[in-house]
C-alpha positions, 0 to 999 in steps of 0.5 A, a space after each residue: 440532491 447528490 449523495 456524498 462519496 462515503 455514505 457511512 460518513 454521511 450517516 455518521 454526521 446525521 447521527 451526530 446532529 440528532 444525538 446532539 439535539 438529545 444532549 448525547 454528544 457531550 456525554 460521549 455518544 459515538 454513532 459507531 457506523 459500519 457496513 451491515 450484513 446485507 440481510 439487515 441493510 447497507 449500514 448499521 449504527 451500534 452506538 445507542 446500545 453501548 451508550 445506553 448500557 453505560 448510562 443504564 437506559 433502555 437502548 432500543 428506546 434511545 435508538 428510537 429517539 435518535 431515529 425520530 430525529 433522522 427525518 431528512 435521511 428517510 428519503 434516501 434510506 429505509 430506517 429500521 431498528 433491530 435487536 436491542 437498539 441497532 439502527 439499520 440503513 438500507 439505501 432506496 433504489 433511487 438513492 442508489 441510482 443518484 450515487 451511480 450517476 454522480 460517480 461516473 468516472 475514476 476522476 469523479 470517484 477520486 474527487 469524492 474521496 479527496 475530502 478525507 485527507 485533503 491538506 495532509 502531507 504523507 511520506 511513504 518510505 518503501 522499497 529501500 534496497 542496498 546498492 551493489 546488490 540485485 533486488 530479490 524476492 525479499 524486496 517485493 513486499 515493501 515495493 508493492 505494499 508501499 506503492 499501493 499505500 501511496 496511491 490510496 493516500 493520494 486518492 484520499 486527498 493527501 500530498 504523497 512523497 515517495 522516498 526510496 531510502 536506499 542503503 548506499 553507505 557503510 562498511 561494505 563499500 570499503 571491501 567492495 572498493 578494495 576488490 574493485 581495484 584489484 579484481 575487476 573483470 571489465 568484460 563482466 562489468 560491461 555485460 552485467 554490472 550488478 552481477 560483477 559488483 556482487 561477485 566483487 563484494 563476496 570476494 572482498 568480504 571473504 578476503 577480509 575475513 581470511 586476512 587481517 591485512 586485507 581487512 585493514 586495507 578495506 577499512 582504509 579504502 572506506 576511510 578514503 571514501 568517507 574523506 572524499 577521495 576522488 578515486 573512491 568517490 568515482 567508484 562509489 558513484 559508478 556503483 550507485 548509478 548502475 544500481 539505481 538504473 537496475 532498480 528502476 528497470 524493476 520499478 518500471 515493471 511495477 509502475 513505481 516512480 519515486 519522488 526522492 531517492 535519499 539514501 544513507 549517504 545523503 544523511 552522512 553530514 547530518 548525524 552530528 546535529 543528531 548527536 548534539 541535540 540528543 546529548 544537549 536535551 539529556 536524552 542521549 548519554 555515553 555508555 561504554 564509549 558509545 552514545 545511547 538512548 535509554 527507554 527504561 519506561 518501556 517493558 521491552 527496552 528497560 535494559 536494551 539501549 538504542 545505540 545511536 553512535 558506535 564507540 569508534 565514533 561511526 554512525 549506524 542505522 539509528 543515527 541515520 534514521 534519526 537524521 532522516 526523521 528530522 529532515 523530513 519534518 523540517 523540509 517536507 513538513 510531513 503530517 505522517 510518515 509510513 515506513 514500509 519495513 518488514 516485521 523483523 525490524 519492529 524493535 528498531 522501529 519502536 525505539 526509533 519512534 520513541 526516541 523521535 517522540 521524546 526528542 521532538 517534544 524536548 525541542 518543541 517540534 511538531 511530531 508527524 504521525 509515525 507508522 511502521 507498516 510491517 509485513 511478513 515473509 514470502 514463503 515457498 511451498 515448504 513453508 520456509 522463506 522462498 529461495 532457489 533450489 540451491 538456497 539463493 534468494 530469487 532475483 526479482 527480475 527473474 521472478 517477474 520474467 517467470 510470471 510473464 511466461 506463465 501468464 503467456 501459457 495461460 493466455 495461450 491456452 484460453 485464447 490460442 487464436 490471438 496473435 502471439 504479439 497480443 498474447 504477449 502484451 496481455 501476459 505482460 500485464 497479467 503476469 506482473 499483476 499476478 505477482 503484485 496482487 498475490 501479495 496485496 490480497 494478503 493481510 500484510 502482517 502475515 506470511 504467505 505461501 507463494 504458489 504459481 498455480 494459485 497465483 496465475 489462475 482464472 479461479 479464486 481471488 487472483 489478478 487474472 480473475 479480476 482482469 478477466 472481469 474487466 475484459 468481459 465487461 469491455 467485451 459487452 460494450 464492444 460487441 454491442 458497438 458502444 464506446 465504454 468511455 461514453 456508454 448510452 446510459 441516459 434515461 437509466 432507471 433505478 435498479 429494480 431486480 434483486 441482482 441489480 440492487 445487489 450489485 448497485 449496493 456493492 458499488 456504493 461500498 467502494 468508498 468504505 473499502 478505500 477508507 478502510 484500506 487507507 486508514 489501516 494502511 492495509 491494501 488487502 481490504 480493498 483487494 477483498 472488496 474488488 473480489 466480492 464486487 467481481 463475484 456480484 457482477 458475475 451473479 448479475 450478468 448471469 441473472 439479467 440480460 444486458 443488451 435488451 430491446 427496452 431502451 430504459 432497461 438496457 440503459 439501466 443495465 449498461 449503467 451498472 456494467 459501466 460503473 462496475 468497470 469504472 470501480 474495478 479499474 479504479 481499485 486495481 489502479 489503486 493497488 498499482 496494477 495495470 488494466 490496459 487489456 484490449 481483450 483476454 
């Protein structure tokens, strides 16, 4: 009998059946299965302890009663009791072998994982830069975290919709169009359109601040745009087209492709319905000429209203975001929406979610699970937000270019005999992956210090270290004359040495790392697992020779090599990293 992809869930189900026979489930028993300390086993169930204490029973005796009803697991696990009532589960070597034989490819790993969220639809709202501006380092975290979450959710069976909610509407366009009509440098526009748009916006903004007459003219340009003036719409469309092309050049390097790019302009004609419904339901009211929603029951928002229409009648972020929530519910029937937006927007997101919840309840609409996937700031080595020496934001295209150049130096130092074209190809993968992984290996809620020396290194928890592990495993097959896609592993026996068993046990826990990262919307749990797996593989490789004369022993160790390669590549792909290295 094949073992399921997620062993912890398999144990949880068996424990629930056993506890049900004892009448414990209806009294609130929870198995509490988790990954165990390796010294104790592979998994541990702690539920008997908490339940027995609450019911004033002997926890160890209760745990023993449960174990006595787990007979069908004894073929696959060594079951032991520890302490006051912990149940430990250690996979038998034959069970480890069966799992490794079943999950022999990235496709089969995904098929095993897909049960978790099959039937769910998730929208991931991420990246969301403003048009007419260059993407900079401040846009990095939303882009790479959001893409990793899309892949994790899809791997777990969800239908995922990627939405880039760009900032392509608002007062800044009045100033930009004003400057475009009067100060455009056509040669600069042809050479670097976004650079020229940024220059024009700064010029228009400065002029409007210095001269009320210019401000009035810029406001009229915005009125013309919002009224559908053909000239202004054509300028606005050109700005957006150029911006989206520049964004996509960055996204291509990061492996990102959106399903939808529904910016603020898309919702411009949909906010009136928001005002009408919120007012009709009694949630919104006028205050000092503006339309607001109060949440007096919330400690932080007792005196802080949620402004959804300005007193001059203009829409704002809140009205656009509410219209977005409604559109996603009605048009995509989303079960969940993850907003990958930095922590500084926490108040706005909390008020948005509160308002949406009340609104949908009033109108009897299904409420998706709304998640603010917040993240900290990228810091320089001075522990301040990362900037250039002159205080400007570092452009993302420049950051990725420098990453590739630094990776090229690393590859050239390690492999000076490789042709330059090959070193460049490897550096393209390693450089971009290093930037992505440095972010994804951090707890997203924390700030982190951006350090080139630590980021692009073959030591420590880095992309280069993991990619080198991938390349090293491939080299074993290449040197032995085997195709890693079809390794000669038939006849492999169960892992037997301490290093083999340690590595096999780690491979089985891939499913737990994926589940933990997905359920918590925190990719760093998967990053940590991959780093530990690479370390366990190094220990195995140092302890046990792979290419030996004994066919069964060689097949067993090649099996472990192949499955490690498969899991490492699958995990890196889930994080959005490329692994297409011939060698390294």
